[in-house]
ZAKE-506963 format. One line per field, with one value per residue (C-alpha): residue number from 1; x, y, z. Coordinates in steps of 0.02 Angstrom, whole numbers, plus 50000, padded with zeros to 5 digits. Last residue first. Example, Ala and Ser with C-alpha at 12.3 -4.5 7.8 and 13.67 -1.06 7.14 Angstrom:
# residues 2
num <- c(2;1)
X <- c(50684;50615)
Y <- c(49947;49775)
Z <- c(50357;50390)
# end
This chain:
# residues 301
num <- c(301;300;299;298;297;296;295;294;293;292;291;290;289;288;287;286;285;284;283;282;281;280;279;278;277;276;275;274;273;272;271;270;269;268;267;266;265;264;263;262;261;260;259;258;257;256;255;254;253;252;251;250;249;248;247;246;245;244;243;242;241;240;239;238;237;236;235;234;233;232;231;230;229;228;227;226;225;224;223;222;221;220;219;218;217;216;215;214;213;212;211;210;209;208;207;206;205;204;203;202;201;200;199;198;197;196;195;194;193;192;191;190;189;188;187;186;185;184;183;182;181;180;179;178;177;176;175;174;173;172;171;170;169;168;167;166;165;164;163;162;161;160;159;158;157;156;155;154;153;152;151;150;149;148;147;146;145;144;143;142;141;140;139;138;137;136;135;134;133;132;131;130;129;128;127;126;125;124;123;122;121;120;119;118;117;116;115;114;113;112;111;110;109;108;107;106;105;104;103;102;101;100;99;98;97;96;95;94;93;92;91;90;89;88;87;86;85;84;83;82;81;80;79;78;77;76;75;74;73;72;71;70;69;68;67;66;65;64;63;62;61;60;59;58;57;56;55;54;53;52;51;50;49;48;47;46;45;44;43;42;41;40;39;38;37;36;35;34;33;32;31;30;29;28;27;26;25;24;23;22;21;20;19;18;17;16;15;14;13;12;11;10;9;8;7;6;5;4;3;2;1)
X <- c(53859;53730;53578;53645;53676;53500;53430;53502;53569;53710;53888;53966;54138;54231;54398;54437;54621;54747;54873;54981;54994;55112;55061;55165;55030;54971;54950;54793;54719;54770;54675;54523;54528;54556;54416;54485;54510;54628;54598;54702;54813;54932;55069;55154;55320;55285;55395;55247;55082;55029;55104;55019;54852;54874;54910;54758;54642;54711;54693;54519;54466;54490;54392;54268;54249;54218;54093;53994;54001;54135;54134;54261;54275;54410;54573;54660;54807;54914;55033;54918;54758;54716;54558;54551;54383;54374;54272;54229;54130;54103;54053;54167;54121;54300;54258;54296;54388;54362;54472;54394;54499;54507;54600;54587;54480;54324;54364;54372;54213;54104;54165;54150;53975;53924;53994;53893;53732;53754;53790;53636;53527;53591;53716;53704;53837;53820;53849;53813;53668;53685;53874;53860;53744;53862;54013;53925;53861;54036;54117;54262;54428;54542;54534;54578;54543;54505;54527;54712;54759;54664;54746;54918;54878;54816;54982;55078;54950;54967;55156;55155;55196;55360;55450;55305;55354;55532;55474;55349;55492;55488;55405;55235;55245;55104;54982;54865;54754;54727;54607;54624;54461;54485;54384;54448;54523;54705;54681;54827;54774;54897;54868;54990;54886;54727;54587;54416;54274;54136;54049;53913;53862;53945;54005;54108;54175;54230;54321;54407;54465;54530;54622;54697;54765;54842;54934;54985;55061;54963;54982;54930;54782;54679;54563;54501;54537;54417;54295;54192;54033;54014;54093;53991;53975;53813;53718;53572;53430;53305;53416;53568;53685;53859;53998;54166;54320;54477;54594;54760;54855;54699;54720;54690;54622;54480;54353;54252;54074;53996;53823;53854;53907;53995;54015;54044;54176;54266;54265;54327;54476;54469;54441;54588;54706;54864;54963;55119;55003;55026;54868;54760;54818;54797;54623;54570;54646;54550;54396;54390;54260;54098;53998;54066;53991;54120;54166;54302;54457;54545;54730;54786;54858)
Y <- c(51227;51256;51233;51067;51002;51052;50958;50792;50781;50891;50829;50993;51039;51200;51269;51453;51482;51621;51700;51853;51997;52142;52321;52456;52587;52543;52362;52415;52504;52361;52239;52353;52358;52170;52113;51966;52083;52104;52138;52299;52247;52386;52292;52334;52380;52568;52679;52749;52769;52949;52950;52783;52849;53006;52902;52796;52945;53039;52890;52861;53033;52999;53161;53072;52932;53057;53150;52990;52959;52847;52703;52607;52458;52352;52429;52324;52392;52244;52180;52146;52215;52394;52426;52558;52631;52729;52880;52972;53126;53220;53397;53545;53634;53604;53418;53321;53157;53053;52940;52827;52754;52588;52507;52651;52541;52648;52648;52458;52424;52555;52517;52329;52346;52463;52342;52198;52300;52365;52192;52122;52265;52234;52341;52264;52344;52519;52604;52790;52833;52701;52722;52908;52873;52738;52853;53002;52891;52824;52996;53044;53042;53080;53219;53223;53379;53333;53405;53451;53288;53186;53280;53253;53066;53022;53019;52944;52804;52760;52775;52642;52682;52601;52767;52814;52679;52744;52924;52873;52792;52604;52480;52510;52346;52335;52190;52135;51981;51855;51708;51525;51429;51253;51092;50958;50802;50855;50872;50966;51139;51242;51385;51531;51643;51617;51491;51543;51421;51355;51209;51085;50918;50975;50873;50731;50842;50972;50837;50777;50955;50979;50812;50858;51018;50918;50805;50946;51039;51184;51373;51448;51464;51369;51455;51634;51758;51884;51901;52059;51962;51783;51630;51471;51307;51215;51090;50988;50913;51055;51202;51230;51375;51368;51496;51418;51481;51373;51332;51244;51202;51252;51104;50972;51046;51169;51198;51353;51417;51582;51625;51813;51819;51976;52070;51920;51858;52025;52015;51834;51868;51771;51919;52008;51891;51813;51705;51705;51658;51754;51860;51714;51595;51730;51765;51584;51576;51730;51666;51502;51425;51346;51507;51515;51348;51209;51086;50975;50908;50769;50740;50560;50480)
Z <- c(55397;55534;55422;55356;55532;55585;55433;55491;55668;55731;55731;55679;55745;55711;55767;55738;55713;55742;55627;55657;55534;55564;55598;55513;55520;55344;55398;55491;55338;55223;55336;55327;55137;55120;55235;55334;55481;55625;55810;55794;55939;55989;56078;56242;56320;56306;56200;56101;56192;56154;55977;55939;56001;55896;55741;55776;55793;55642;55527;55600;55541;55357;55326;55210;55338;55478;55370;55342;55529;55602;55725;55827;55942;56022;55966;56098;56196;56241;56374;56520;56443;56400;56299;56162;56110;55947;55894;55734;55680;55844;55797;55835;55673;55611;55635;55793;55813;55971;56076;56207;56347;56439;56581;56704;56819;56792;56606;56601;56698;56614;56438;56455;56526;56384;56255;56327;56335;56157;56088;56175;56111;55936;55843;55669;55563;55492;55659;55642;55757;55891;55886;55923;56069;56134;56122;56202;56343;56374;56381;56268;56363;56218;56089;55905;55801;55622;55446;55456;55542;55412;55269;55346;55371;55196;55104;55250;55258;55073;55080;55215;55396;55451;55481;55594;55719;55731;55751;55886;55980;55997;56115;56036;55940;55813;55795;55656;55669;55531;55529;55481;55486;55551;55540;55660;55583;55601;55790;55870;55801;55901;56022;56025;55911;56010;55983;55922;55956;55844;55925;55882;55957;56118;56267;56191;56051;56178;56278;56120;56084;56261;56260;56091;56166;56309;56186;56070;56219;56292;56280;56448;56429;56300;56176;56170;56031;55954;56098;56072;56026;56086;56004;56018;56113;56072;56180;56113;56217;56190;56151;56262;56225;56299;56300;56338;56430;56427;56571;56592;56751;56848;56967;56835;56674;56694;56555;56589;56584;56536;56604;56615;56432;56368;56531;56646;56523;56542;56731;56724;56613;56449;56331;56415;56326;56400;56278;56387;56533;56696;56679;56622;56759;56892;56825;56850;57024;57077;56984;57080;56966;57028;57004;56826;56780;56770;56633;56707;56622;56715;56738;56720;56876)
# end
């Protein structure tokens, strides 16, 4: 008998079984764990294949009679868990097409496209193996990074365990990107949950005047530390404070069987910054489908 895919609301999902699938999957991502989904989108839904053989989180917006599936903030890679065969992947994509007139969904690095007719944006993520000594990792830093690092270390004092309220306050003041109320609430929930469970830590850089000038939040998943969010003041940027923070994090977590996941960037300067610590690029895809009517389709291009 053919396996069925069901679209379930989160209160219909067996979250213990769901989380077990995510945690045991070779492509495990914290973004797909139920607690994390609750933080970023309380009304998240999930596609379940058979008896939880494969699962896929989705975030649905319904306007009038049209349903959209979109990517929420702080969720770089989602997709199908565990990695599925081309046949099963195609079943998921066809199911999405049957349910949503429009979707834009990030897959993860171990998911495959499967449908040659689906629109795809290729994205890069940067990852660094921490399962080496600090000295071995540092040998792979670029000349650019090694040139800036001593200056950054001399100009900044790095400390770990910065408080959540201090981080959010600092981000409110110095974030140049849009930091909406919804983004703030989601990030705060992630911070509170992860830090209370010893799965997250905030590093801060202080100036010679003992003023916080940069901060970064690292989230621990099964086999990854994710550089989830960071912010610098003007002085922090001038002092290259983030170089000092990341180098200190690497020194603190070297020789662990885990990856440091920088979450990547398509912006050349940021990508070069990540690669400067020896991080390697991995590709993942965002699949897009637009079958909206008329002018709405044009606006959503």
